[in-house]
N, C-alpha and C positions, 0 to 999 in steps of 0.2 A: 857425376855432375851433369853430363850431357843427357843421361837418361832422365834425371829429375826435371830438367828444363823441358824436355820433350813431353813428359807427362803433364807439366803445368800448362804448356801450350794446348795440349789436347783437351784438358779440363776447362780451359777458358773459352767461352763462346766467341766466335769471330765477330767483328764489328758489323753492325747492321742486322745481325741475326736476332730475332725476337725469341726469347726463351719463355715457354709457358710457365706461369707461376700459379700457385694456389690462391684463389681469391677468398679471403676469409669472410667476405660479405655475400658470397654466392649462396643461393638457397640450396639446402640439402634436404632431400625428401625423407631422410631418416628422422629429421626433426618432427615430422608429422606424428611420430609415435607419442610424443609428449602431449599433444593436444587431442589425439584420437579418443581417449576416454571421455573427455568433455564433449566432443562432437557427437559421440555415440549417444550419450544420455540426453544431450540437447535435442538431437534429432528424434529419438524414440519417445521422449517424454514431452516434447513441446511441438516440434515442427510436424511430425506425423499425426499426433492427435488433432492438431489444428486443421490440417488438410483433410483428414478423414471426417472431422466434424462438418466441414464445409460440404464435402461430398454427401454426407449423410443427410444434411439439411435439405437436399433437393430430392430425397426419396421418401417413399412411404415405408417405414421400417418399424420393426419391433425387436424384442430381444432374441427372436428365433430365426428371423430371416429379413433380408432387405428386399422390399417389394419394388414396385415399378417406379420409374422416374416421374416425378410430379412437378419438376421445375420450381417456380416460386409459390406453389400451392401451399406449402407449410407456412411461408411468411404471410400469405394472404389470410390464412386461418388465424394466425396470431393476432393480426391487427383487427380482426373481427371478434376477438375474444375479450370480453370486458374484464375478466379476471387478470389477463396479461397486461392490459392497459393500466389497470389499477396497481399491479405490481411495479410497473415502470414508475408511476407517480410515487408509490411508497418508497422505492429506492432513492429517487432524487430528494424526496423529503427527508429521508434519513441522512443522506449525505449532507444536505444543507444544515441539518441539526448538529452533526458531529464534526465535520471537517473544520469549520471556523472555530468551534469551541476547542478542539484539540490543539489547533495551532496557537490560539491566543492564550489558553490556559497553560499550555506547555512553555510558551515564551515567558509568561508571568512567573511560573515556578522556576525556570532557569535563571531569570534575573534575580529572583529572591534568594536562591540557593547557590549562587555563583560566589562563594567565599570559602576560604580554607579554615573552617571551624568544625569542631566535632559535632555540634548540633546540626549544621548544614549537611554533613556527611550522613548522619542518621536519617534526616528527613529525606534526602535523596534516595536512600535505600528503601524507606517506607513507600514513597511515591512510586518507585520503580518496581517494587515487589509484586504489585497486582499484575504486571505485564507477563510474569512467568506462569500465571495460573492458566489452566485450561478453560475453554469456554463452558464446559460442564460445571466446573466449580464456580465460575463467575455467575452463571445463571442461577445456580442453587442458592448462592449468597443473596442475590437480589430478589429471588422469589420469596426468601424468608423476610427480607426487608419490606416487600410489598404485600405480605399476607394481610388481608382485611381483618380489622379488629384486633388481631393478636401479633402482628408484625412489628418490626422495629420502628417503621415510620408511623404506624398507628400509636405506638407507645409515646413517641416524641410529641405528636399532635395532641395526644391526650393530656400531657402536662399543661397545655395551654387551653384546655377545654374545647378543642377543635376536632373536626373529623378529617382524617387523612384521605387524600384523593386516591382513587382506585386506579393505579397506573397499569394494571393488567387487563381489567375488564371494561374500562371506560373507553369507547371508541376514539374520543378526542385526545386521550392521554396515553394510550397504549404505546404508540411509537415514541413518544417523548420518554416514557419509562425505559424502553429499550435503549434509546440514545443515551440516557443518563448512565445506565449500566455499562455501555460500550465506552463512554468517555472515561469512566473510572477505571476500566480495564486497560485501555490503550494509551493512557496519558504518559506512560513511562518513556516510550520511544521518542516522541517529540521533545520531551523535556531533556533527555540525554543528548539528542542531536543539537539542540540549542545550547546546551551547556558546553559541548565540544567546540561549537563555533565561538562562543563567548571567550573561552579560554585561549583561542588562537589570536585574539586581538592584542597587539602590543600594548603593554602598560605605559609606555612612553607617551602614547597619544593622550591617555587620560591625565597623565601628569602635566602635559602641556596645556590641556584644557583647564585643569585646576589652577595653573598659573594665570590663565586669562579670566579667572573668576566665573567660569561657566558653571551653571547650576545643574542639577541632576536631569532635569527635563531637556535642557539644551544638549547635554552630553548624550543622553539617550537618542535624541532626534538626529543629531549631527554626526555622531560617531558610532554608537552601538548598532542602531537599526541598519544604516548603510553597510556596515561591515558584515552583517549576517543575512543580507537579503537573498543570497544564493541558498543558504540553508533554509530560509523561510519558504522559498519556492519548492525546494526539495521535500520539505515536510508536507506541504499542500498536495503535491503530486502523489507522494507515497500514500497519504491518507485517502485521497480520492480513489486510487486503485484498490486500497484495502477495503474501504467502507462500501464500495459498489458491490463487493463480493459478500455482503451480509447474508448469513444463513443460520448459524448456530444459535444466536440469541433469540430470534423470533420462533425458531423451531422448538426450542426447549422451554421458552417462557409462555408463548401464546398460541403455538401451532398455526401461526398466520392469522389468527382471529384478533378481535371479533369481526366477523363479516369480511374477512380477507383484507382488513385495513392495515395489517402488519406483515403481509406476505410480500417479500422482496422478489426480485427476478430469479435469484438462485433457488429459492424455495419453490417457485413456480416450475423451474426446470426440473428439480427433484421430483415434484409431484407428477409432472407430465411424463418424464422419461422412466422413472423407476417405480411409480405406483400405478400409473395408467398405461405403461408399456408402450407409449408413443414416442419412440426414439427420434424419429424424423422431426417431429414438432419440437421436442426438447432440444435437439441439435440446432434448429433454426433460432430458438430463443437464446441459446448460448452464444450464437454468432452475433445476434443483436446486442447482447450484453457486452461482448468483446468490442464492438464498434462504439457503443456508448462510453465505455471506459477510455478507449483511445481518444475519442473526440473530446471528452471532458478534460483529460490530462493535457492534451496538446493545446486546447483552448486556454487553460490556466497558464501554461508555459508561455504561449505567444502573447497573451494580454500582459503578463508581468514583464516580459522582455520589451514589449513596445513602450511601456511606461519609463523604462530606463535600461541601460546596458547592464547585464548581469555580470 
């Protein structure tokens, strides 16, 4: 008994003595192993190319060697290039054509198909199915639609005795034709985002509004739209970022023509860096594109937030 008491006293710490304990919230460096794969790919595929592109934009370089340091010479050359300035205008024009249309049409489709019926499910599938197609398939479909005299559009216009507009060769309509094809292709994502937001709104709110004899317009304006304004901002920002990177549609449909009126910035970068082998100038153009996307997205976010708390 005495021996057990002695062991107990030995195992029990004396009063006032602080015994170190394991802190479960203390950082452990071995946890870095779990995020290391993501950090590796994030650094190698995003951070390093961005920094290398900035460094390259200050040099005269081609695919074989990096020449001398030229400072802002490549940027000065860009802003004296009429084709580059035209490509900036083309890109903004395309974004203005597509982003509002994608947001509004996507919202309209989501409001129309936000019901649990078989027909609504089928229509949602149909509208979303175009989003899974590749840009090659999309442009092939719309080139068939736009074929002069024998295309689907010409056939429909012929039923009414009219002549179909030439969306590919007409300088005033070429970018509009590309925008129509892009809206048809990309409408699925905004529609599904709005549908997801609409289905998160509690039905009790709509039932209370019905008891107050609120009509559909009042319900839409006072309940639905305020509840999905975060999603609306998200859709706008996502589409701005995506549509600023326009490349495949004009390359496959018009090759940037007629007269460079459908050549966006990305197509200009491709022609400059990989067809004219001027990597320094192409890198400078890509950095300007990055800045334009950042400014446009942040401006949209700040303007929307200033109008009301998100």
